[in-house]
Backbone as a ProteinNet text record, in pm:
[ID]
protein_1_A
[PRIMARY]
MSIEAAKMKHEEHLMRMPNVIGVGIGEKAGKAVIKVFVTHKVPESALRPQAIVPKSLEGYETDVEETGVVTAQTR
[TERTIARY]
15857.4	15850.8	15816.9	15778.3	15747.6	15834.3	15833.4	15921.1	15900.6	15808.8	15782.5	15834.6	15850.8	15890.1	16046	16135.8	16306.7	16298.8	16258	16257.5	16288.6	16180.5	16171.2	16340.5	16325.1	16460.2	16563.9	16621.9	16739.9	16732	16626.4	16655.4	16780.1	16780	16821.8	16922.7	17035.6	17156.7	17184.4	17147.5	17160.8	17148	17095.8	17090.7	17152.2	17241.6	17405.6	17528.7	17516.7	17591.6	17591.4	17789	17782.3	17662	17644.4	17568.3	17431.9	17357	17269.4	17142.3	17068.6	16998.8	16827.9	16808.9	16662.1	16686.9	16520.7	16553.9	16390.4	16340.4	16248.8	16155.1	16066.4	16023.5	15978.5	16020.8	16029	15991.9	16046.2	16022.8	16075.9	16153.4	16346.7	16283.6	16260.9	16201.9	16115.2	15958.6	15875	15840.7	15978.1	15993	16018.1	15922.9	15924.1	16084	16164	16307.4	16292.1	16392	16387.6	16514.7	16451	16590	16667.1	16771	16818.1	16912.9	16816	16871.3	17020.3	17082.8	17233.4	17246.7	17335	17374.2	17502.9	17544.1	17619.8	17642.3	17640.7	17680.8	17865.6	17895.8	18039.6	18097.5	18159.2	18227.3	18263.5	18204.4	18251.6	18390.6	18473.7	18611.6	18633.5	18528.6	18643.5	18575	18473	18398.6	18460.2	18496.5	18555.3	18430.6	18440.3	18317.6	18192.1	18150	18071.4	18012.2	18055.7	17998.6	17931.5	17889.4	17861	17735.3	17640.1	17481.4	17446.5	17402.6	17427.6	17304.6	17364.7	17264.7	17121	17071.9	17024.2	16948.9	16832.1	16802	16669.3	16687.2	16609.3	16537.6	16605.2	16592.1	16540.3	16533.9	16462.3	16557.7	16616.8	16666.6	16672.2	16829.1	16794.9	16832.9	16844.7	16811.1	16902.6	17022.3	17092.2	17045.7	16965.2	16936.6	17033.3	17082.8	17161	17046.6	17041.5	16934.2	16981	17082.1	17153.5	17130.6	17129.1	17138.1	17011.2	16948.9	16747.2	16834.5	16711.9	16671.5	16594.2	16509.8	16353.8	16394.7	16248	16236.5	16145.9	16149.2	16133.8	16025.8	15909.9	15778.3	15821.5
13561.6	13534.4	13411.8	13378.8	13282.5	13223.4	13069.6	13044.1	13106	13138.4	13222.4	13319	13389.7	13558.4	13506.5	13386	13442.2	13337.9	13269.9	13221.1	13355.5	13422.9	13569.8	13631.1	13680.3	13757.3	13715.5	13582.5	13543.2	13527	13488.1	13382.2	13475.3	13636.7	13699.4	13646.9	13647.1	13618.7	13483.1	13347.2	13214.5	13233.2	13283.3	13266.1	13320.7	13365.3	13435.1	13326.3	13266.5	13182.8	13095.3	12976.8	12921.7	12782.1	12776.2	12663.7	12645.7	12724	12703.4	12786.5	12683	12679.5	12751.7	12733.7	12750	12739	12811.5	12853.1	12739	12723.1	12653.8	12663.4	12613.9	12519.2	12415.2	12268.7	12184.4	12126	11961.9	11898.9	11835.9	11771.2	11695	11666.3	11555.2	11460.8	11516.2	11563.3	11638.2	11753.6	11854.7	11993.1	12051.6	12153.8	12286.4	12313.9	12319.9	12374.9	12428.5	12552.8	12602.2	12485.7	12481	12362.6	12510.6	12453.9	12514.7	12426.3	12465.9	12331.5	12367.2	12267.4	12353.4	12214.4	12300.6	12179.7	12051.7	12072.3	11983.6	12002.3	11912.3	11938.2	11933.9	12053.2	12013.1	11987.3	11962.1	11949.8	12085.6	12098.9	12271.8	12321.7	12152.5	12236.2	12288.3	12270.2	12328.1	12452.1	12458.7	12574.5	12681.8	12840.8	12940.9	13025.4	13029.1	13065.6	13129.6	13209.1	13290.9	13267.2	13069.2	13010.5	12903	12885.8	12763.8	12836.3	12725.7	12776.3	12758.2	12851.8	12871.8	12702.4	12693.2	12562.9	12584.1	12728.8	12758	12884.6	12962.5	13072.8	13172.4	13236.1	13324.8	13176.9	13075.4	12963.9	12853.4	12865.6	12763.7	12654.4	12586	12446.8	12409.2	12468.6	12400.6	12310.7	12300.4	12151	12184.3	12140.3	12133.2	12045.9	12026.6	11899.7	11957	11791.7	11818.1	11839.2	11907.1	11853.8	11845.8	11900.2	11844.7	11991	11958.6	12128.1	12084.2	12135.9	12233.4	12302	12244.6	12289.7	12289.1	12364.1	12374.2	12270.6	12158.7	12055.8	12114.9	12065.8	12100.2	12039.3	12017.4	11943.4	11860.6
7887.4	7670.5	7622.5	7548.1	7476.2	7395.1	7306.8	7214.9	7130.1	7051.8	6915.6	6954.3	7078.5	7020.3	7031.4	7140.4	7134.8	6994.5	6898.3	6815.8	6715.8	6756.4	6699.3	6705.7	6825.1	6862.9	6780.4	6808.1	6734.1	6592.9	6549.9	6402.7	6293.7	6308.5	6263.5	6207.7	6392.3	6441.6	6388.9	6384.7	6390.3	6232.4	6176.8	6039	5947.8	6021.3	5977	6030	6102	6110.2	6050.1	6009.3	5943.6	5855.3	5771.2	5741.2	5800.9	5890.3	5886.1	5775.7	5782.2	5684.4	5715	5837.9	5867.8	6038.8	6073.2	6279.8	6218.3	6343.9	6389.9	6460.1	6529.3	6644.5	6614.8	6708.2	6734.1	6879.5	6864.1	7020.8	6994.5	7133.3	7211.8	7306	7337.5	7533.2	7516.8	7447	7505.9	7545.8	7516.2	7546.1	7437.7	7385.9	7261.4	7292.9	7126.1	7158.4	7062.2	7006.9	6872.1	6799.1	6654.3	6578.3	6516.4	6486	6371.9	6285.7	6169.8	6097.5	5996.2	5971.5	5955.3	5820.5	5717.2	5637.8	5659.4	5712.9	5783.8	5882.1	6057.8	6203.6	6171.7	6237.7	6222.1	6393.7	6415.7	6610.8	6607.4	6753.1	6813.9	6822.4	6811.3	6822	6740.9	6601.5	6485.4	6405.6	6507.6	6488.4	6613.1	6515.1	6610.4	6741.1	6832.8	6907.5	6906.6	6799.2	6765.6	6680.5	6601.1	6510.5	6585.3	6708.1	6773.7	6885.1	6805	6815.7	6986.9	7020.7	7241.8	7236.8	7343.2	7390.7	7452.8	7505.6	7505.5	7484.6	7419.9	7431.6	7555	7574.4	7595.4	7701.7	7762.6	7868.1	7802.4	7651.4	7586.5	7491.2	7501.2	7488.5	7330.1	7264	7104	7074	6908.3	6925.4	6726.9	6753	6580.1	6520.3	6439.6	6320.6	6157.9	6150	5992.8	5907.3	5838.9	5665.2	5532.6	5534.9	5433.1	5316.6	5211.9	5106.9	5085.6	5078.9	5014.7	4955.9	4798.5	4671.8	4630.3	4541.3	4529.8	4355.6	4407	4341.6	4197.8	4023.9	3969.6	3957.7	3841.7	3882.2	3696.6
[MASK]
+++++++++++++++++++++++++++++++++++++++++++++++++++++++++++++++++++++++++++

């Protein structure tokens, strides 16, 4: 399965997780990863098991990145 297909397969589920505002494909240490963008990072110990982003999906590592709150800018 390609990383694009893996992202598409899991994107809907990831987007329902607390603080998740986006899912994409990026790079970490020279390897393609599935990026999960969150408003703020929370320690795993403070999350319910179903709210923890898996370490990998379909064999592709995930990378959780804190972005803050994203809002549209006016001109």
